[in-house]
C-alpha positions, 0 to 999 in steps of 0.5 A: 175045907181047906184043900192041898195037894200033896206027895209027901207022906210016910204010912198015914201021915203027910207032910205038907212045907213050903208056901203050903205050910205057911199058908195053913199056918198063918193065914188059915191058923189052924191049928192041930185037931182041926181037919184038911183035904189033902189030894195026892195028885192022882185021884185020890183025897184024905180026909186029915186031921192035923197034928203038927206045926213046924212053925211056918216051914212044916205040917204034918197032917194024919189020913182018917179016910181016903176017896176016889177024887169025884170031881175027875172027867173020863176024857183026858183032853189035851190042850194045845194052844197056839201062844197068845200075845201079852198074859192072854195064856195065864187066863186060858191056863187058869181057865182050862184048869178048872173045866177040866184040862189035862195037860196044856201045850203052848205051841208056836207057830206063824202068826204067832206074835210072841215069840219067846227065847228059851230062858223066857218061855222056861220062866213063863212055864213054871209062872203058867204051872203055879196058875195051875197049880192055885186053880186046880185047888180051886176047883178041886180038881183030884190031880194037877193038869201039866203045862208043857214046854213050848212047841214048834207046831211040828212037834205038836202035831207029831204028838198029835197024831198020838192021841185016840182022836183030835180036833183042830178047830178052824175058822174055815170049817163047814161044820160044828162039833157033834157028839162022839158015837164013843167018847175017846178016853183021851181027846187032843184040841189044837187052837189058835192065836189072834191071827189063826193059821196060815193056809199051809200049817192049816193045810198041814194040820188035816193031814194028821192021822186021826184029827178032826178039822171042826167049826165053832160056828159063824162067829170069830171068837176071840183065842182065848174065848175059843180055847175054854169054848173048845175044852167044854165042847170036848167036856159037853160032847163027853158027857163030862158036863 
């Protein structure tokens, strides 16, 4: 059943507009009486019947049944990803959303090759958010994970200090991640770019409160592989995969 995110609701009627309305009318060629799933972005799914089309500009859908989204993990995973070069970040966003991440924050570190100015960073963020939306639809998520603005490492570490637990995936770490005795409700993950982290940065990171430095094993992973391994490990060790 086609799935759409929509927050515009009056009573038991959703109003789907813009690109999603055009997709319903033009690409899917759906008609009154057919069913779709609408998600409100807050973890609730609605089985709906299409009730009206305003050309391809707006579509109304009547709620038939409300159910909690069954696909959301029990832990909020916040990925802090040192900005990689090229289009690698797009791939990381797409796959991390599919696996179950809650937010993705690009981070600027010393060894980042990509160093966009403010205007370019804002455009990239918009594109990443569109990719997150499409990945959330495809994977049946109950929320659209937020792709946040680019942060400095220091700003990212300040945020991570406020999380219940933070994990720093570091190539020089000695111990792998083990299953948590008590799974956390929120978890921050920090993963490097192509060049990893400088010794100075690594030392600063390990001073963060409630942070554990962990290894992904003896092999050197590409940054995009490391990001997805980090999110997958978080899901496995909290019983969400």
